[in-house]
C-alpha positions, -999 to 999 in steps of 0.1 A, spaced: -809 -697 -65 -814 -683 -30 -794 -650 -30 -781 -625 -55 -757 -597 -46 -764 -565 -66 -735 -541 -74 -702 -542 -56 -700 -574 -37 -671 -573 -13 -689 -560 18 -725 -573 11 -711 -608 4 -692 -608 37 -725 -596 54 -744 -625 38 -719 -650 50 -722 -637 85 -760 -637 82 -759 -674 73 -734 -682 101 -750 -661 128 -786 -664 117 -790 -626 116 -819 -606 101 -817 -610 63 -831 -575 58 -799 -561 73 -778 -574 44 -776 -545 19 -775 -549 -19 -792 -583 -15 -820 -599 -35 -835 -631 -20 -865 -654 -19 -891 -651 8 -918 -676 2 -929 -672 -34 -917 -636 -37 -884 -619 -46 -873 -593 -20 -847 -567 -26 -828 -548 1 -815 -512 -4 -783 -510 -23 -751 -502 -5 -732 -471 -16 -700 -476 -37 -666 -480 -21 -649 -447 -24 -614 -457 -14 -605 -488 -34 -570 -489 -18 -587 -501 14 -597 -534 -2 -573 -563 2 -556 -577 -29 -574 -607 -44 -564 -639 -26 -550 -659 -55 -542 -688 -32 -579 -697 -32 -576 -709 -68 -552 -731 -87 -533 -708 -110 -516 -738 -126 -550 -751 -138 -558 -718 -155 -524 -718 -172 -531 -753 -184 -565 -743 -200 -547 -712 -214 -578 -690 -220 -567 -656 -209 -587 -625 -221 -557 -613 -240 -529 -633 -258 -505 -646 -232 -471 -662 -233 -460 -663 -197 -475 -668 -162 -503 -642 -162 -530 -628 -141 -558 -602 -146 -556 -570 -126 -581 -541 -122 -567 -507 -112 -599 -487 -114 -637 -492 -115 -663 -476 -137 -663 -452 -167 -678 -417 -169 -689 -419 -206 -724 -427 -218 -721 -455 -244 -756 -469 -248 -745 -506 -253 -723 -507 -222 -731 -517 -186 -709 -490 -170 -742 -474 -159 -742 -501 -132 -712 -483 -117 -733 -450 -118 -710 -437 -146 -683 -429 -120 -646 -436 -124 -629 -446 -92 -592 -453 -92 -567 -471 -70 -535 -452 -63 -505 -460 -85 -486 -473 -54 -514 -496 -45 -516 -510 -80 -479 -516 -83 -478 -531 -48 -502 -558 -60 -481 -563 -92 -450 -567 -71 -467 -591 -47 -478 -613 -76 -442 -613 -90 -427 -623 -57 -453 -648 -45 -466 -664 -77 -437 -658 -102 -462 -639 -124 -445 -620 -152 -475 -609 -173 -505 -587 -163 -538 -581 -182 -554 -548 -171 -592 -552 -172 -602 -517 -164 -631 -501 -182 -611 -469 -187 -575 -475 -178 -560 -443 -193 -588 -419 -183 -565 -400 -159 -532 -394 -177 -513 -384 -145 -522 -416 -127 -514 -438 -157 -479 -421 -159 -475 -426 -122 -483 -464 -125 -457 -467 -153 -431 -447 -133 -436 -469 -103 -431 -501 -123 -399 -486 -138 -386 -473 -104 -390 -508 -88 -373 -524 -118 -401 -550 -122 -393 -572 -152 -429 -576 -164 -450 -575 -195 -485 -562 -196 -514 -554 -219 -549 -539 -221 -573 -566 -235 -603 -547 -222 -592 -517 -243 -581 -481 -238 -602 -451 -249 -584 -433 -278 -598 -399 -269 -580 -399 -235 -548 -415 -247 -519 -394 -261 -484 -401 -275 -466 -394 -242 -488 -418 -223 -482 -446 -248 -445 -441 -249 -443 -443 -211 -466 -474 -211 -442 -491 -236 -412 -483 -214 -430 -498 -184 -436 -531 -202 -468 -527 -221 -465 -547 -253 -501 -550 -265 -530 -525 -265 -566 -526 -277 -586 -497 -290 -623 -497 -297 -635 -475 -326 -667 -495 -324 -679 -482 -358 -666 -464 -389 -699 -445 -391 -701 -411 -374 -739 -415 -372 -737 -448 -354 -711 -434 -330 -729 -402 -322 -766 -411 -325 -769 -449 -318 -742 -457 -293 -733 -422 -282 -696 -429 -279 -686 -397 -296 -654 -413 -308 -629 -393 -328 -619 -417 -356 -588 -396 -364 -576 -400 -329 -580 -438 -331 -557 -436 -361 -532 -416 -341 -532 -442 -312 -527 -471 -337 -499 -452 -354 -482 -443 -320 -486 -478 -307 -469 -493 -338 -442 -467 -336 -433 -478 -301 -433 -515 -310 -466 -525 -296 -491 -550 -309 -524 -532 -316 -559 -546 -319 -592 -529 -326 -628 -538 -316 -659 -531 -336 -695 -538 -326 -719 -547 -355 -756 -556 -358 -768 -526 -337 -804 -515 -336 -808 -489 -363 -775 -497 -380 -776 -497 -418 -759 -520 -442 -737 -493 -457 -726 -483 -422 -714 -518 -414 -695 -516 -447 -680 -483 -435 -667 -501 -404 -651 -527 -426 -635 -500 -448 -622 -481 -417 -607 -514 -404 -589 -517 -437 -575 -482 -433 -561 -493 -399 -547 -525 -414 -527 -504 -439 -513 -485 -409 -501 -518 -393 -531 -528 -371 -523 -564 -360 -558 -576 -353 -595 -568 -355 -626 -581 -338 -661 -576 -352 -682 -584 -322 -719 -590 -326 -741 -566 -306 -756 -582 -275 -782 -563 -254 -766 -563 -220 -789 -560 -190 -785 -526 -175 -775 -509 -207 -796 -482 -224 -801 -502 -256 -812 -532 -235 -839 -511 -219 -850 -497 -253 -853 -532 -268 -872 -544 -237 -897 -515 -241 -902 -525 -277 -908 -562 -267 -879 -573 -289 -860 -594 -263 -863 -632 -260 -872 -647 -226 -840 -668 -226 -811 -643 -228 -784 -671 -231 -796 -676 -267 -780 -642 -275 -745 -653 -267 -727 -658 -300 -698 -633 -299 -671 -656 -312 -691 -680 -333 -689 -671 -370 -717 -696 -378 -742 -676 -358 -752 -640 -365 -781 -623 -347 -789 -589 -361 -808 -563 -340 -809 -539 -369 -842 -534 -388 -821 -529 -420 -799 -560 -418 -810 -596 -418 -792 -623 -398 -780 -638 -431 -767 -605 -443 -750 -597 -410 -732 -631 -411 -721 -626 -447 -709 -590 -441 -690 -600 -410 -671 -628 -428 -664 -605 -457 -651 -578 -432 -627 -603 -417 -615 -615 -451 -609 -580 -464 -590 -570 -433 -566 -600 -434 -561 -596 -472 -553 -559 -467 -529 -568 -439 -512 -594 -460 -507 -570 -489 -494 -540 -469 -477 -559 -441 -468 -594 -454 -441 -600 -427 -465 -599 -397 -491 -618 -417 -466 -647 -424 -454 -645 -388 -490 -651 -377 -491 -682 -398 -459 -696 -384 -470 -687 -348 -501 -708 -353 -480 -737 -367 -456 -737 -337 -483 -730 -311 -469 -696 -301 -495 -668 -296 -490 -630 -299 -526 -622 -309 -561 -634 -299 -568 -647 -333 -536 -668 -332 -547 -683 -299 -582 -690 -313 -567 -709 -342 -542 -728 -320 -571 -738 -296 -593 -749 -326 -565 -770 -340 -558 -787 -306 -595 -795 -301 -599 -807 -337 -569 -830 -334 -577 -839 -297 -542 -828 -287 
């Protein structure tokens, strides 16, 4: 590898292309790391783009959308012609497992008009009818979120959309969710992360209000949305009883009608506070790719001093089993619908798509 762009890449990447074309001075390319002889050099980092509206829309003509649809591996469950969209960058909160620090913990939004202009362009040019918002904190500013919804409604855009990257419960209220549903949002994801207050406040510092998460789940179901929840387990310092608390909390949400749960294994992400802590403690392997086992139930790597890999794997499988049994007992209709969706290859949840994909690969269809 000869060059690496650090941070936001739009302008530095263009500068790099011009450097290669015009044989300019490489030290003039900001935010660039490069080889010079046997050494790695790093140029000063360019400041962040303040007005995201000035950026052109992604040129989707440069890729084959049809090939992506054929593979059918969207971030969220998808039923129609879909595309990801990002309406803001960054997050001002301080979760220790997250890489939002790379954005300097700043939230920078695009205007509602600019966002919906891109949506409308995708509808007209590519016949896209479903959008997956990949913002780190989509609902951070209620006024802007309402404006985006109102703009979609005003233009009478017949679209569906979802938030597979999650919305933060603490900044999402009933009015916002009701407006989102009216504007076409049919699937939301919340991230309680843990059922333990100690883990939330002392280990990952998310300062999550678990009662507010319940509220968001309840409101989402009331307005006819699919709702999923993310948890992260195997954290440094997490105790076995705290992981069980996460499982028990997920069961409470299942009783309320939660459609889906994901128990993700903690992975130390470069740039995050927990990554730096583990690095200082010399606990990181040289090959970071060995850490990637998020969706593999056969692999469980625990970073907790109190939970072994074997215990983590067993507790994770048990948590999934308890959730689905609770959902089946309290909400048998949706549970049976999930079964029939898998049989007929129709996905409304990530877990349904995962099972459909597994069956297709197993049967070589």
